[in-house]
N, C-alpha and C positions, 0 to 999 in steps of 0.2 A: 513232554513239553510242559514247562511251567510259565504261565503268563502273569506278569505283574504290571498293573496299571495304577495310575494315580497322578495327582497334581505335583507341581514343582515344590520341592522342599519337604516332601513327605518321607524321604529317606529311601526311595526306591532303588537308586543305584547301588548304594552301599549294601543294603539288605539283599539285593539280587546277586551281587558279587559273592557275598558270604554264603548265601543259600546254594549257589552254583558250586562253590568250593566244597560245601558239606555233602552235596549230592554227587560230586564228581562229574558235574555237567559243564558244558560250555556256557558262557555268559555273553549276552548281546544287549547293549544299550541302544535302542533305536533312536532315542533322542539325540545321541551323539552323531548319528548319521545325518539328521536334519541340520544339526549345527555345522557339520562338515560342508554341507551344501551352502549354508550361509557364509562360511569362511570363503569358499570358492567364489560366491557371488560378490562378496566384498572386494576380493582381489581385483575383479574386473569392473567394479562400479555399477552393478545392477542390483535391483531390489525386488520387493514383492509386487510392484506395479509393472514390471517388465512383461512384455508379450510372451505368450506361451511358446512361440517358436524360438525365442531367444533363450528362454529357460531350458527348453529341450536341448538346444545346442550346448548349453553349459553342462547339463546332465550327461550328454553323450561324450563330453570331453574329459570327464573326471572318473577316477576310481577311488572308492572309499573302502578302507580296510580297517576293521575293528579287531585288534589283537589284544585281548584282555582289557586292560585299562587304557591302552594306547590307541589313538585314532590316527590313521594315515590318510592323507589326501594326495593322490598321485605319488605315493611313496614318501611324502614328507610328513613328519610327525607334527600334528597340529593340536595335540592334546591340551596344551596350555591355552591356545587361542579359543578353543570351543567353549571355555568356561567364562569368557568375557560377557558381561551383561548385555551389551549391544548385539552380540552374536546370538545370544539366547532369544532376544526380542525379534531379530530378523528371522531366526529359525522358526519361531512360532508363526510369524506372518507367512513365510514361504510354505509352511506345512499345510496351510489352508488352500493352497493352489493345487487343483487336481493333477496337473501335469507333474508336479514334484512328488506328491503323495503316491501316485500310481507307480512312478519309477522306483521309489524306495520300497513300496509295498512288495514289488517283485523280488527285490534283493532280500528283504526280511523273510518272506515266505521260503525262498530258496535256502536261507541260512537255517531255518527251523524245521524244514519238512522231514528231516531225518530223525528228529527227536533228540533227547538228551541235551536240551538247551533251556536255560532260564532267560527269558526275553522280557525286557521291561520297556514301558513307554506309556502312551496315552490310549491306544486303541488295539492293543495286542489281543485281549480277550473278546473284543467286540467286532473287530474288522479283519485283523491279520490272521489270527488263529481262533475263530469262534468255537472250534471244536477241541481246543486245548484240553488235555486231561486234567490239569489243575490250573485254577485261576484265582488270583488274589487282587484285591483293590486296596491299596495302601493310602491312607489319608491322615490328616492331622489338622488341628486348629490353624487357621491362616496366620495368626500372630506368632505361633510357635514356629511355623514354617519360615516366616520372614526372619525371625531371630536366628534360626539355623543358617539360612542363606546369607544373612548379614555377617555372621561369624566367619563363614567360609570365604566370603569376598574380602573381609578385613584381613584375614590371615594371608591373603595374596597381595595385600597392599592396596586394594581398591579404595578410592576415596568416594564414599557414598554413605548416606545416612540411613539408619534403620527404617525411618518413616518412608524414605524413597523406595526401599526394597519392598516394604509392605504394600505400597501403592502399585508398584510394578507387578507384584504377585497377584493382587486382586484383578488388575487389568488382564494379566495373562490367563488367569482362571476363567474370566468371562469370555475371552477370545476363544480359548480352547473348548469351552463348553457350548458356545453358541455357533461355532463354525458349522456349515452345512455338511461338509464331508468328514466322516469319521470323528465326530466330536468326542471329547473326554466324557465318559460316563461309565458307571459301574455295570458290568455284565450281570445279567439276572442270576447267573449261577456262580458268581465270584464270591470268595470268602473275604469279608471286609475286616481289615485290621487298622485300628486307630493308633497311630504311633505318638500321639500327643505327649503321653507320659511314659513312653517306652524308649529304651536305648536300642541300638542296633542288635545287640546280642539277644535281647528280649523279643524283638520282632522276629528274628530268625528262628528262635526257639518256638515261637508261636506258629510260624509257618511249618516247621518240621513236624510239630505235633499234629497239625491239621492234615498234613500229607500222610502221616502214618495212620491217622484215624480213618481217612478216606480210603486208603489202600486196604486197611483191615476190613472196612465195611464192604468194599468191592469183592474181597476174597471170600467173604461169607455169603 
């Protein structure tokens, strides 16, 4: 099991996918699961202020399937929808609700308990799999992260200014770091990689090198 945590825009998803491919492991983006819940919530007009009982009804009524880069909600492909900025914001707010986090935590643990998985998110190495064999914390300068996110959104035709993206990231960082339940933080035994000046290939190479080093140390 490889756990990769870090803030939005640090390059976790792409790096995790490529690392999983290099290792021959499965890949799971836990953030996509929260975004799928946000999509389901938007469909029926509920938000993060909804009562626990209503959120539980919603969670009981949906199935979320992550197949590689595709995310299915009740069998429907919602991969495009989960990338929308408002869905990301709602997902962040819903992820602070214990009823939502506990339900998805069960799914995430079930998906990774057999090993052979690269799992990325905000709390994989601290709350979901604190005993993961390998842990990484991927970070980058917030302005670089905002520029990456802006380029991604612009490529999809989104009408948004880079300054707005930067403000949203800063707000999201604060919310993720300050929430009471499973906040975003670096696990004490995680390997930190700053991707500010690294491309994806360089990040993956750095991860593979650290994995090989740790395995060699353990073997000795």
